[in-house]
N, C-alpha and C positions, 0 to 999 in steps of 0.2 A: 408672203404667205398666198395673196390671190393666186399666182403661178402656181402654187403647189396643189390649189383646190380646181385648177382648172379640169383635170381630168374627171372628178366625180361632178362636176357640173355639165360634160358633155354625154356621159353617158350613166347616171346616178343609177344605184343596185336599189330593186325592188324592198321596200322600205315596211310594208305592210306585214301582218301574220299572214300565215300560209290559207288559215280558214277562210280568209275575206275573198281569196279569189274563188269564186262560184264557176262550177262547168255549166255550159248551157245544155238541158236537156233534149234528148233528140226527138223529133216528131215520129208519131206512131209507137211509142215506146210504151211497153205495158205495164213495164217495173221501174221503179225508181232509179234514177242513175246514183251512186256512192260517190262521194267527192273523192277525187284522186288525191290523198295526203300524201303517198309514197313519190308519185309522179311529182307534186309539186315540190318536197324534199330536195329531191335528185336536182329538180333544176335549178333551185334557190342555192343548195350545197356548191354545184359546180360556177353557178355565178361567182358565189363567195370566193372560191378557189380561184377563180381568173383575175378576179378584180386584187386578189391579195399577191397574186404572181405580177399582176402589172405593177403593185406598188413597191414588190420587190426589186424587180428589175430595173427601176427606175431611182433605188436607193431609198425610199419613201417610208423607213421603218418607222418612224415615230406615227405617221399617218397609219400605216399596218398596225399597229398596234391600237390605233384608234377605233378601226374597224373590226378589228377581233372583239372589243369591248359591245362592239353596237351587233357584231354578231351576236354574242355571248346571252345578251337582251334578250334577241328573239328567239332562245333557246336552239340555236344551231350547233354544231359541232364543227371542228377543223378536221380535214381529211390527215391522213400522217404523212401523205407525200409535200402537202403544203407546210405544215408545221416544221418538217425535216428542212425545205426549202428558205423559209424565215431563217432557222437556225444558222443556215449555212451563208446568208446574207450577212448575218451577225459577226461569221466568221471573216466573210471577206472584207467587213469594212471596220471590223477589229472594236466593235461596239459591246463591250462587257454589261453594260448599263442596260441596253435594252434588251441582253440575251438574258439578263437576270429575269427582266420583265415580262419575258416570253415563257423561262422555267416558272414563275407562278401560274401563268395561263396552260399548265400543261395538262390541266383538267379539261381543257374544253376540247382537245384532242380526240377524234371518236374513236380511237383503239392506240392506245400507248403498247408499242410494241419493244424488243430488245433494238432494235434500229433506231428508234425515236431516243432512246435513252443512250444510246453508243452517241448517237449526233451531237445529243446534250453534255456527255461528259467530252467530245472531241472540241465541243464551244468553248466550253473552260478552259481547257486545256491550252487550245492556241491561244484564247485572248491574255493568257497570262494566270489564270487562276488556278494553280494546280490544285491547291488544297480544295476548293470545289468541288473541281472533276473526280476528287480520290472519294468526296461525299457522297455522290451522286453514284459514282461505281461501285463503291461497299453497299450502297442502298438498294442496288439491283436484284431482284429474286432469281433474274435469268439472265447468263452472262455466257454471249458466244464467242468465238475466234476473233471476229471483230470489234468485239467490247473490249477484249483482253488487247489486241493490237491497237488499240486507239488509246487507251491507257498504257503500256509499252511504250508505243510513240510520244506520248507527251511526256513521260519521266526522259526518255532518250533526248529529246530537243532541249530540255533542261541539264543535261548531261550529269543525271542523278542516277549512277551507274549502279551501285550497291542497290538500290531501290527496284532497279531495270529487272537484275538480277533475283531478288525478292520476289518479285510477281511472276517472273517465270516459273518459280519452285509454288506458289500459290494458283497459277494457271495449271497446272500439270496435276496438282493435288484436286480442282476441280474437273478434272477427267478431261481438259480442252487441249490438246496438241497442236503447236506452232506450227505454222505451214512452213513453206521455200521463201515467202515473204518475209515473215516475223522474224525466225532465226537468225537472220544476218544482224537484226538491231540489237538479239540477246547476246550475241557472239561480241558483237563490237564492245559491249557493256562489259563480259567478260573480260575480254582483252584491256579495256582500261583499268579495270582493278586488279588484272594479273591474277584473276580466278583460275588456274590451269583445271582445277579436278570440274568444274561446269563445262568447261571446253570440252575437256576428253566424254563428259556425260550427253553432251550434245553431237558429237562426234559418231556417238554409238546411236542415239537413235536417230541421226540422219541416215544410217547404213539401213538399220534395221524398218526405217519407214521405206526406205526406196528413193531417197532423194538426193542421192549423190550426184546424181545427173545434171544438175541444176549447177551451172558454174560459179554464180554470183553467190552459192550458197558454199560452195568447196573454196573458194576466195576468202569467203570469212573466216571459215575454219583455218585457213593456214595462214592469215592476218592475225586473229587470237594468237596463234600460237607462237608467232613473232613478236607480238605485244607481250605477250607473257615470260619471255625473252627466253625461251625454248627453241633453239635456232636447229639443234636435231632432231627435234620432234616436226620443226617445221619442214625441214629437209626432205625427212623420211615420207612424210604426208603428199610435198611437193614430187617427189619421185614416182609415187603410187598413184597420181593425178591421170585418170584414163585421157584427160582434155587438159590443155591448158590453154591461156590468152596472155594478151600483153600484161594483164591486171597482175596475174599469177607470177611473173617473171619481176614485175615491179616490186610484189612486194618481200619477194625473196634477196633481191638485191637493195631493199631498203634496208632489210633486216640484218646484212650482212654490215653494211653500212655504217647503221647504229652502233651497232659493235664494235664498229673499230678496226674491222676483219675486211679491207680494203681491197686487198688479193684476191680473196675469193668473191668479192664483189664485180670487179674485173673480168675474172676468168668468168661467171655468170652470163656478165654482157656480152662475151664473144662466146658462149655456148649459145645464148637465146638469139644471135645473128647468124649461128651457122646452123640452127634448126630452122631458119626461116620466118623467124621473127624479129622482122625491123626494128631494134628499138627507137622510141618514137622523143617527142619532146618531153613528155612526162618522164619517162627513164633517165634521160641525161639530168633533168632537174632535181630527182630524187638525187642522184649521186653526186650533182652539186652543191644542192643543200646540205647533204651528210657532211661531205669533206668540209664544205665553208666551215660549219659547227665545229668538224674537228680540229680545224685550222691548217689543213693541208693544201696549203694555197698553190701549191706548186702543180700538184695534180687537179686542182681545179682548172689551170689555167689549160693545162693539156686537155682535160676531158672538153671547154669550151671548144679549142679546135678541132677536137674531132667530131662533135657534134654540126660545127660551120661545116666541114669538109663533107659531112653526107647531106648537106642542105638543108641542115636545122638551122633557124635562125633562133637565137635567145630571144625570150618573151619576159616580160617585167617579171617573171616568179624568179626566171635565172638571174638577172641583172641584179636583183635586189638582195637576193641570196648571196652572190659575189660580195656585193657592197659592207653587206650585214657580217659578212663571214671574215673579211678582209681588215674589215674596223676593229673587230675583237680580235683578231690576230697582228694588232700593232702595225698594219701594212696599210698604215690611214690613206697615204696618198696615192696606193693604188688603187682604193677604194672609191676614193674621188675621181679618179682617174676613169673608172668603170662608169659612173653616175654621168661623165661628160660623154662619153661613147655611146651610152645607151641614149641620152636627148640625142645624139647626132643621127642614131639609126632609127629615129622616129618612133621610138618604145616609149610611151607615156608612162611615168611612175606613178604609183599608188600613195596612200598615204604612210605605209609601211617603209616604203624606198626613200621618200622625202626625209622621215624620221631618221631611218640609219643613215643619209647622206650628213643631217644635220648632226647628228653625234660624231660622225666623223671630222665634223670642222671642228666641235667642241673639245676633241681628244688632242687635234693640233692648235688648238686657240687661231685657226684661221677665219678670221672676221668676215675678211673679202669673199670667200668661199662661202660662206655661211649667208652673208648677204645676199648672194646671189641664188642661193636655192632658197630663200625667203622669197624673194621676188617670183620665184617660180610658184612657189607655193600659192602666193597671192592670186596670179593668173589663173591657178588651177581650180581657184575658189574652196582651197583645204587650209587654208593659214590660220582660220578659227577652230579648225575640228583638234579635240583635246590631244589625240597622240601627237601629230606634228606641232601643236603651239607647246606640248609639256619639252620638246627636245630643242625648240626653237629658244626657251626659257633658259635649257641648260647651257645650249651653245653661248646666249648674250652674258648671260654668268660668268661663266669660264673666261670669256674674253674680257671681262671688266666693263661690260655694258649694262650695268644694271637698271637704268632708265630705258633703254630699249627692252631688258628682260620685262620690267614691269609694264611697258605698253602691251607687249604680248600677253601677257598674265592679264590684263583689264579687257583686251579683244575676244578670250576664249569663252565659246557660248556657254559650255558646260563643262565647269571646271570640277576634274576629281580630286582625289588627295595626292594624286603625284603631282596635278599640276600646282597646287599648293605647297608641297615638299620640295618642288625645283625651284619656286622660289624664295621660300623661305630658306634653303638649303644656300642659294646665292648670296642671300643677303648676310648668312652667318660667314660666308667663306669671305665675303668682302672686305668683313669687321663692321658690318651696319648692325648691330646688335640690335639696337632700338627698333628700327624698320621691322626686322624679323621678328621680334616680342611682338610688335603692334599687328602685324600680319597672322602671326599665330593665336592671337586672342581674337581675332577677327573669323578665323578659321574655326574656334571652338564655339561661336557664336551661330555659325553657319550651318547649313544643313548635311555639310559633310564634317564627319566626325575624324579629328588627327589620329593616325594610328602611331606605332611602336616608332615608326620610321621620321616622322612628323617629332616625337618627343625627343630622342634619340639626336636629332640635328640641332635641334634647341639647345638640348644639354651640352654638345659639343660646340656650338657656336659662342656659348655664354664663357665656358672654362677657357676657351682658346683668347677670347678677348679679354681675359682677365677678370672675368665676373666669377668667381667659383661659388659664391655664396648663391647667387641664383640658380648656377648651375645644379649646385645641391639640392635649394628647394624644389626645383623642376623634378629632381630624380626622386626626392619622395615623395611628391603628390602625384606621380603621374598615375600610382596605382589605385591610391585614394580618391581623389578626385576627377582624374582624368579616365580613370577604368580601362586603363592601357597595361597589360602585364610586361615588366620589364624582361628584358630578353638579354642573351651575352653581349651582344652591342652596344645594351645601355652601359653595362658595367666599362667595355672596353672604351667608350667616350669619357668616363671619368678618368679611368689610367692613364689613356693618351693626353689627357689634358693637364693633370697633374705632372705628369712627367715632364710638358712641354714648358709648364709653368716653374719648371726645378724642383715642384716638390715631392721627391723622389720616396720619401717616406709615407708621405700620403696615397701615393701612386700603389704603393706594396701596402699599406692597409686595408685599400679599398680591393687590394686581388686577392688578400686572406677575406675579407668579409664577405667576398662574392664565393669561394670557394666552402665559406662556414654555410652558405644558404643554399648551397647546393647547383649551382649554377656552376655548366662545364666549361671551364676556357677552351677558346678556340685558338687558331692559329693566329688571329689578330690582336687576341690576350696576349699572346707570349710574346708577340714583335713588339707588342707596345709597352711590356715590363721588363723584358731584358734590357732594355737599354739603362734602365734606371738603376741596374746593377752592375754598371760596367764601371766599376772600381776595384780596388786591390780588398777592400771590407766588405765587399758583398760576396765572396766566394760563397758560403754556405746558402746564402740565398739564391745565386743561380743553381745550386745543387738541387734545391728545393724546388726552383722551377724546371730545372731539369728530368726530377724525378715525376711531376704533373705531365710532363710532355710525353713520359714513356707511359704512364698509365692511359694519358688519351689516345694512345696510338698517333703522337703528331710529330715522332721523330722521321717519318719517311718523307713529308711536308718540306721540298728545299728550302725554304724560304726559314723555316725554324730551324734548322739544323746549320745554315747559314749563320746566324743569329747567336746560336750556341759559340759556334766555332769563335767568332769575333770577340763574342762575352765574357769568354774565359779567358784569353788572351789577356784582353783589357783588364781582367781581374788579377793577372798576375799568373795566371796557372795554363803555361805554355802548353803542357802534355796533356791536359784533359782536353785544350782545343785540338792538339795533335790528334788525340784518341776519337774524338766525335769525327774529325777529317777522315781519317783511314776507316772510322765505319759506315761513312756514307755511300750508298749504293748507286747514287749518282750526283754528279757534281758540274756546276756552270760556273762561268768566270766567276761570279760573287764569291764563290767558295774558294777558287784559289787566290783571290785577290785578300780574303779576308785572313787564310792562313800566313800568306804571306806576309800581310803588313804586322801580322800577331808577331812572328819571327823578329822584323825591323824592329818594333815595338821594346822586342827584348834585346835588340843589341845583334841579334843571331843572323848576320848578312850570308854566313857559308849556306846555312839550311835555306835562307829566300831564295839565293843563287839556285839551288840543288832543286827546290820547289819548281823555280823557273823553267829550267832546261827540262823538268819531267812534264810540265804543264804543256812545252811547245812541242816534245817529242808526240804526247798524245794527239797532235793536230791542234789544240784550243790556242785561238788567235789572242794574244793580250789585249786589253782597249787601254782607255786614257790612265784610268786606275793603277791596272798592273804596271805600265813602264812609268809613272810617278814614284812608286813603290820600289822598283828596281834601281833608278837613277839615285835614289835616298840609301838603298842598300850599300852602293857603290860608294857614297860618300861616306859610307860609315866604315867601309873596307879600305879606304885613302886609294881605290882606284879610279883616277880622274878621266883619264884616257876613256875608259869604256864606259864611264857613265856619260861621257861626250857623245859616243858613239852612239848609244842608245838613245840620247837627245835627239840627234842628226836623223835617226831613224823613224821617229815621229811622225813625220809628215813623208820623207823619203820613202821609205818601207811600209809602213801603215796607213799612211793617208790619213793622219788624224791631225787636227789643227792643234797645237798646245795651248794648253790652258795656265792659269795661273799656280797651280798644283805643280807643273812642268816645270816653272819658271824657278818656284819656290826651292823643289829638290836640286835644280842646278846653283841655286846660290849657296845651300846648303853643301853641296858636294864641293866648289871651290872655297868654301870657308872652312872645313873642318881640315883641309890640307893645307890651310895658311896661303892660299893663293887668293889672296885679296884684292890686287890689283885685277885680277881675271874677273873675281866677283863683281867690284863696282863698273867695271866696264860693261858685263855683262848686263847689269842693271839699269845703265843707260841705254845699251841699244834696245831695251824689251819693247816690241812692238804694244802693249799695253800698260798703262800706268802703274807703278809698284803701290802694293797695300802696305798695311803695319805689318802682315807677315813676312814680306819680303825684309823690309828694314831691321825688322826683328831678328830675323836670320842673322843679318848683315852684322849687328850689332853682336851678338853672338859668339861671330867668329874674330869679332875685334878685341872682345874681352878676352876670348880664350888666349889668343895671340897676340895681346899687348898693343895691338895699333889703337893707341887714343886719337888720332887725327880723324881719321873714319869714325871711331866710334863716336864721336862728337857730330859727324856729318849724322850717322844715322840716328841718332837720339834726337837732331833736331828736325829729321824728315818725320820721325815718330810724332813729336809734337806740334807739329803742324797738322798732322793728318788726325789727331785726337788730341787738343789742346787742353780738353777738360779730362785728360786720364792722368788721374795722379799717380801712378806707375810709373807712367813716362815722363811725368816732370820731375818724379825723384831722380829718373835715371839720366835725363837732360843737366840737372843741378849739379849731379856728382862728375858727370863727364865733363861740365865748363871748370868745375872747383879742382879737378884733376888735371885739367889743360891750362891754368892757371889764369883763364878768362875772368876774373873778380866781377868786371864792371857787367857782363854779360849774365852771371851768376845770379846779381842781385837783381837784374833785369827781369830775369825770368823767377825769381823767387817772387818779385811784386806781381806778378801777373799771375803767376799761382796761387796767392794766397784764396781765392775762391777752392780752387781744384783743391789743396792741402784741407778744406774744411770737408770736402768728400772723401779723406782717406781711406783706405779699405783696410782693418785692423788684420795683421797677421793670425793664422787660425789653422789648427791642425787636428784632427780625431786620430784615435786611436782604440782600437777594440780589444780589450783584457775580458775576460770569465765570461765570453758572450754578450758584454756590454760596451756602449761605446761612450768613452771620457773626451770630452772637451778639454784643450789646452788654449791658450791666448798669449800670445809674446809680451814677454815684461810684466806679468799678473806675480805679484807679490805672494799673493794668499795661498799659493800652493805648500803642499808637506816641505817641511824642513828639510825631510829625508831625501826627497829629491834634488833640492839645490847641493845640500851635502854630496851627494852620490856624483851629479854633473862637475861639479868644483873639483872632487877627486881624480876626474880622468882628462880635466882638461889639459894638463902640464903633458899627461902622455898622449893626447892627441897632437900637441904640436910637433912631437918628435916624427910623428909619421909621416910619410912621404906627401910633400905636399907639392903640386903643382900651382905655379905663380899666374895669377889670373888680375886683369885690372879690377880694381874694389868698385865695379859700379852694380848695386844691388837694390832689389825691389823693396826690402825695408832697411828699416832703420839699425844702427850698427848695436850690438849688446851694450857698448861702454856706454851710449848716450841714450840707450833707454835705461840703465839700471838694473836690468833683468836678462834671463835669457831666453833665446828664440823658443817657439813654442813647440819645435819639432825635437829639442834635447830634453824638455820635459817628458814628450812623448816615448824618446828612447829609454828613460830614466823608468818610469811607470812599467813602461811594456816586460823591463826587466825585474824590476825588484817589486811590481803589483801581482805577478801571478805566484800561485802556490808553487810553482813547479818549474824547472826549465826550459825557458822559452826557446824552441827551435827558428821560430818564426814570428816576425813584429810587422803587423799590415798598420800603415799611416797614410793617412789623405791630408794634402796640404793646399791653403787657398791660393798661395803664392809660391814663386820659385825659390826653391832652397838656396841659403848663400853657401860661398865654398866652405868658411870654418865649419856647419852644420853637415856638408854632404863628407867634408874630413872625418868630423868625428862618427858619422854613420859608417864608415870605411872603416875606421879601426874597432868600434863596437863588434861588427860580424866577424871579424878577426878574433880579439883576444875574448869576445863573449862564445865564438863559435855557434854563431845562429845567422838567420837571412832577415834581411830586413827588404820589405816592400814600400816605398814610399813613390806615392803620384803626386806630382805638383802641378803647378798651372803650364809646367813647360813639358814634363815628359814623366814616363814611369821608372825609378830608379829601383834597382835590383841589387842590393850589395851583398855579398858573399865571400868570403876567406880577404878579406881586404880591398876588393875589387868592386867596381859598380858598372852593371850594363850598360852605362849609357858612356863610357870611357872617358868619363869627366867634363864631356863635352852637352852642355844643356843649355 
């Protein structure tokens, strides 16, 4: 404070009243001399102004306020210029507090004119108090062009575009016309709110006022037309411009790029060069940024080469656009290569570059690259900035490094809601529900309020970790206690979570409740709910959802259409699946894989081959899934050599590393054809360890072809892999018993006592009269009429064509349990429980159906002229005219 007082000590202002200063009378004067009050006032006022100017120039605003109060006590006034300078100093230092104190003292100004009030408006606006600025503005008796410019400029800085347009019309109503400097701000607002009519009005005003010669104004009109999406009007205006500059060309090129019309953008680029305008770095950056966002990565690389060929080096904006664009287009490795090249080129990245590169590492789960970028951010001093920190949290979370993510979280200086969401989401995805909840409660107590994304992440995290009660509690209170409205994603979290938990009926109930409350399902909703309907009893539900898809115009979304193709096939309706497939305007490899797999599921290998040939003729390259399906199709068709040829082509022709699916398809190929020696040799030569699916496939082949030795081997391997699985335990006991190894049988039975306690009861579900009925194997409480009906046809079934298989089944024999298997009850109830002759019976069973039940289903389909769809744990069976789609191999 002593240092601040030094200027006053060296040259103190006159502190006494003006009347104290007595003029000296002139000698020989015959009249008294009047006191020169006017002279004294002018002298004092100038001295005050000089002193206040000195204080302002040295940033001593508080001392200036004190000096003003001192001046006020002497009855003096401030000059207009001094007061305006004081307000400007408040703007320069961003002091709204002292600005308000100056406002209170505005009465000390000698003459308050519109310029003073305009500066006051500007002070409030530039110090972030737009409401106060508007209050002063509305209270002004006289507003000139500068006043309106200050107010419009303030709303423009806050990006409150609609208010800018409203102010423009108020200004016109006040009889004040914008000038060539203010019109561009208003046009910017019109473009951002896509207010085409106001742009047209301003265009006509500019012409009538003779302002068309201002290039900046013409470019603003052009930009507004482009932002309003009216490229035809923009192009017409562009063509009529008397003069164009680089900005004009850039605006048009950017417009065509944003509309996805790359050909026209490139033509304009060539025309620009031909007319003598050399495209600069800004022009190339516009095109590179636009095409990066559109995902046209190859064109981006060509543009980069072209700009470098004319001597233009990419800057930080160029590299950042490319890194971000390539990351979003799943060309993530190239995005990281660009980052490395950028560093080698000596271009320093900015926060957006670092965040984009870190996000690329997160997508690849590339921890090493992420660590390098983190080190780079630390050296630049931006690691604690919010945008960079948020991306680092996401990267570490996705790489499974939750402690590192939490360290970054704790070091971020100013956390926003995205910071909290990233950390909470990371904990939820890693299964740390407790830590996520703890952080969520901390967030609710902080100054940052959770948003709908936060609540959805918590709901999704809870239900995915098995805590459906807490998920539902959060879902219920988010609006009441949290003050956050649910959105479609909130419902999607519950639907996807219940499906993941196997609670398909709850998922469907939530879906219906969502619709009843007028929440519009989106593509994510459909993709979450459709898999819950992938069984033979859910066809009506699929059609219901399909209707919702059509009402919401979601059928054009490729992922939704693909899911419909897949789900219809799994529900047993391959015809509907093909109808959806045929109606799709665009198809990707997933589409083709879904329909091919659908036909294979239904045992229609010929249709699968035709589609495969059609796909290749269209130039679509098969992927891993396609090739696995086709090998499986050749197995169904018994075409071993062709299947082997496809397997050989996986690495030789397609350069794909075979996965477990391909090995499984080959074991199935050999097994179906009875080439069990080839199958076991193939398994022993596999470069990866055989899993349960491989040995199960071999066991199926052994049962079908009666090879007891290999059946025992397969059952032993299965038991070693899953010793607690009761179904496998039963298979092994039966295999040893058939083989005559009673000692081994007793030993396995002793080991399997605990497993037997966990045995799975065979159950099946059948739909009759729009109601689902449950039947359990061995249940003696069923209606006598069902038992009587089953007994009446058993003798006829035994005479029906029967293929001998090893009697190794997943459930107890009927003789042992003293009752019937559950699907027999379902057959009987489906036929005699209906009020009319059933043409189709649909059943779902939790275990593999036995040979006897399979034979009964074949007999019923022929004798009663009906179709039976039965989905068991192994495959989908479609019985018709005494035959099954599985070819008796399942």
